[in-house]
TIKERO-921025 format. One record per atom (N, C-alpha, C, CB): residue number from 0; atom name; x, y, z. Coordinates in steps of 0.05 Angstrom, whole numbers. Last residue first. Glycine has a CB too. Example, Ala and Ser with C-alpha at 12.3 -4.5 7.8 and 13.67 -1.06 7.14 Angstrom:
// TIKERO-921025
R     n   atom        x        y        z
R     1      N      257      -45      142
R     1     CA      273      -21      143
R     1      C      258        1      157
R     1     CB      282      -12      114
R     0      N      264     -114      156
R     0     CA      246      -90      156
R     0      C      264      -66      156
R     0     CB      226      -89      181
This chain:
// TIKERO-921025
R     n   atom        x        y        z
R    69      N      661      324      -14
R    69     CA      678      345      -24
R    69      C      704      345      -10
R    69     CB      665      371      -21
R    68      N      634      285       14
R    68     CA      641      280      -14
R    68      C      662      300      -24
R    68     CB      616      281      -32
R    67      N      625      307       63
R    67     CA      641      283       62
R    67      C      650      277       33
R    67     CB      626      259       73
R    66      N      591      349       49
R    66     CA      617      355       61
R    66      C      636      332       59
R    66     CB      614      364       90
R    65      N      546      321       32
R    65     CA      561      337       13
R    65      C      589      344       23
R    65     CB      545      363        7
R    64      N      529      300       80
R    64     CA      538      282       59
R    64      C      554      297       38
R    64     CB      514      268       46
R    63      N      513      346      106
R    63     CA      535      330      118
R    63      C      546      311       96
R    63     CB      524      314      142
R    62      N      469      365       81
R    62     CA      494      379       75
R    62      C      518      363       86
R    62     CB      494      407       87
R    61      N      425      335      101
R    61     CA      436      329       75
R    61      C      463      342       69
R    61     CB      417      338       53
R    60      N      406      313      156
R    60     CA      425      335      150
R    60      C      439      330      123
R    60     CB      446      338      173
R    59      N      368      273      153
R    59     CA      365      294      173
R    59      C      383      318      166
R    59     CB      372      284      200
R    58      N      389      241      113
R    58     CA      362      252      110
R    58      C      358      276      129
R    58     CB      340      230      116
R    57      N      437      226      136
R    57     CA      437      242      111
R    57      C      410      255      106
R    57     CB      445      225       87
R    56      N      419      196      179
R    56     CA      434      221      184
R    56      C      435      238      159
R    56     CB      462      214      193
R    55      N      395      154      151
R    55     CA      378      171      167
R    55      C      393      198      174
R    55     CB      370      157      194
R    54      N      442      131      128
R    54     CA      421      143      111
R    54      C      403      162      127
R    54     CB      404      120       99
R    53      N      468      114      175
R    53     CA      481      134      157
R    53      C      460      147      139
R    53     CB      502      120      140
R    52      N      431       77      195
R    52     CA      437      100      210
R    52      C      450      122      193
R    52     CB      457       93      233
R    51      N      433       39      153
R    51     CA      407       53      159
R    51      C      413       78      175
R    51     CB      389       34      176
R    50      N      485       21      157
R    50     CA      477       36      133
R    50      C      451       51      138
R    50     CB      473       16      109
R    49      N      482       -4      206
R    49     CA      500       18      202
R    49      C      493       35      178
R    49     CB      529        7      199
R    48      N      445      -45      195
R    48     CA      437      -23      213
R    48      C      456        1      211
R    48     CB      436      -32      242
R    47      N      444      -59      124
R    47     CA      450      -66      152
R    47      C      444      -42      169
R    47     CB      479      -77      156
R    46      N      389      -61       77
R    46     CA      414      -49       87
R    46      C      419      -59      116
R    46     CB      413      -18       87
R    45      N      366     -115       36
R    45     CA      362      -98       59
R    45      C      388      -86       69
R    45     CB      348     -113       82
R    44      N      377     -151       -2
R    44     CA      372     -124      -11
R    44      C      369     -104       12
R    44     CB      348     -123      -29
R    43      N      379     -200       23
R    43     CA      405     -188       14
R    43      C      402     -160        4
R    43     CB      418     -206       -7
R    42      N      324     -213       31
R    42     CA      341     -203       53
R    42      C      367     -190       44
R    42     CB      347     -226       71
R    41      N      272     -194       -6
R    41     CA      298     -207      -10
R    41      C      317     -196       11
R    41     CB      309     -201      -39
R    40      N      231     -162        8
R    40     CA      227     -191       10
R    40      C      253     -206        7
R    40     CB      206     -200      -11
R    39      N      247     -105       48
R    39     CA      249     -119       22
R    39      C      245     -149       26
R    39     CB      276     -114        8
R    38      N      247      -70       89
R    38     CA      227      -92       90
R    38      C      226     -107       63
R    38     CB      200      -82       97
R    37      N      282      -30       76
R    37     CA      288      -47       99
R    37      C      269      -71      101
R    37     CB      286      -31      125
R    36      N      255       -5       34
R    36     CA      280      -20       29
R    36      C      286      -39       51
R    36     CB      303       -1       24
R    35      N      214       19       64
R    35     CA      208       -1       44
R    35      C      232      -18       36
R    35     CB      196       13       19
R    34      N      244       54       96
R    34     CA      229       33      108
R    34      C      221       11       88
R    34     CB      204       44      121
R    33      N      262       88       56
R    33     CA      281       72       70
R    33      C      267       49       84
R    33     CB      296       89       91
R    32      N      213      112       43
R    32     CA      227       96       23
R    32      C      248       78       36
R    32     CB      240      114        2
R    31      N      204      140       91
R    31     CA      186      118       83
R    31      C      198      100       62
R    31     CB      160      131       72
R    30      N      247      175       88
R    30     CA      245      156      111
R    30      C      226      133      104
R    30     CB      236      171      137
R    29      N      235      205       42
R    29     CA      259      188       42
R    29      C      258      167       65
R    29     CB      284      204       44
R    28      N      185      229       62
R    28     CA      186      212       39
R    28      C      211      194       39
R    28     CB      185      229       13
R    27      N      199      262      106
R    27     CA      182      239      110
R    27      C      184      219       86
R    27     CB      153      247      113
R    26      N      227      305       87
R    26     CA      241      286      104
R    26      C      225      260      106
R    26     CB      247      297      131
R    25      N      190      334       59
R    25     CA      215      327       45
R    25      C      232      307       61
R    25     CB      231      351       38
R    24      N      153      346       98
R    24     CA      147      325       79
R    24      C      172      316       64
R    24     CB      126      334       59
R    23      N      170      359      164
R    23     CA      175      367      136
R    23      C      170      343      118
R    23     CB      204      377      133
R    22      N      114      354      210
R    22     CA      141      346      201
R    22      C      145      355      172
R    22     CB      146      316      205
R    21      N       62      363      219
R    21     CA       80      366      241
R    21      C      109      358      235
R    21     CB       70      349      265
R    20      N       27      351      178
R    20     CA       33      379      183
R    20      C       52      384      206
R    20     CB        8      393      189
R    19      N        5      292      209
R    19     CA        5      308      185
R    19      C        9      338      193
R    19     CB      -20      304      169
R    18      N       -3      262      254
R    18     CA       24      272      249
R    18      C       25      291      226
R    18     CB       43      250      245
R    17      N      -54      243      254
R    17     CA      -46      260      277
R    17      C      -19      272      273
R    17     CB      -46      243      302
R    16      N      -56      210      209
R    16     CA      -69      237      208
R    16      C      -61      255      231
R    16     CB      -99      234      207
R    15      N        2      176      192
R    15     CA      -19      179      211
R    15      C      -30      207      211
R    15     CB      -10      171      240
R    14      N       17      170      123
R    14     CA       24      182      149
R    14      C       -1      183      167
R    14     CB       35      210      145
R    13      N        1      155       74
R    13     CA       21      138       87
R    13      C       28      147      115
R    13     CB       47      137       71
R    12      N      -30      192       51
R    12     CA      -43      167       58
R    12      C      -24      148       74
R    12     CB      -52      152       32
R    11      N        5      233       38
R    11     CA      -13      237       61
R    11      C      -27      211       70
R    11     CB      -33      258       55
R    10      N       28      217      -10
R    10     CA       43      214       14
R    10      C       25      215       39
R    10     CB       64      235       16
R     9      N       16      203      -66
R     9     CA       -4      205      -45
R     9      C        8      200      -17
R     9     CB      -28      186      -49
R     8      N       46      193     -111
R     8     CA       47      220      -99
R     8      C       26      224      -77
R     8     CB       43      240     -120
R     7      N       49      143     -131
R     7     CA       28      160     -142
R     7      C       26      187     -129
R     7     CB        1      146     -139
R     6      N       89      121     -100
R     6     CA       93      123     -129
R     6      C       73      141     -142
R     6     CB       91       95     -142
R     5      N       63      122      -50
R     5     CA       87      139      -55
R     5      C       91      143      -85
R     5     CB      112      127      -42
R     4      N       23       83      -58
R     4     CA       16      110      -52
R     4      C       39      130      -57
R     4     CB        7      113      -22
R     3      N       55       37      -68
R     3     CA       36       47      -88
R     3      C       29       76      -83
R     3     CB       11       30      -89
R     2      N       81       32      -18
R     2     CA       96       34      -43
R     2      C       79       47      -64
R     2     CB      107        7      -52
R     1      N       38       25       17
R     1     CA       55       49       19
R     1      C       70       53       -7
R     1     CB       75       46       43
R     0      N       16      -24        0
R     0     CA        0        0        0
R     0      C       17       25        0
R     0     CB      -19        0       24
């Protein structure tokens, strides 16, 4: 359900109504996509927890990733 809603741009259907408007949507979408990757049916496609933490940090502070690349 979440995958389909995200692909169709219906993010609001993926978030509890009590949370809507209380967080930046540009952060919610990557977190939901990360959740989909973490629940992949193929275990080898799932990131390990270190990778998950790194991705969450990049979502929270995208400029940090740019600093590491430069």
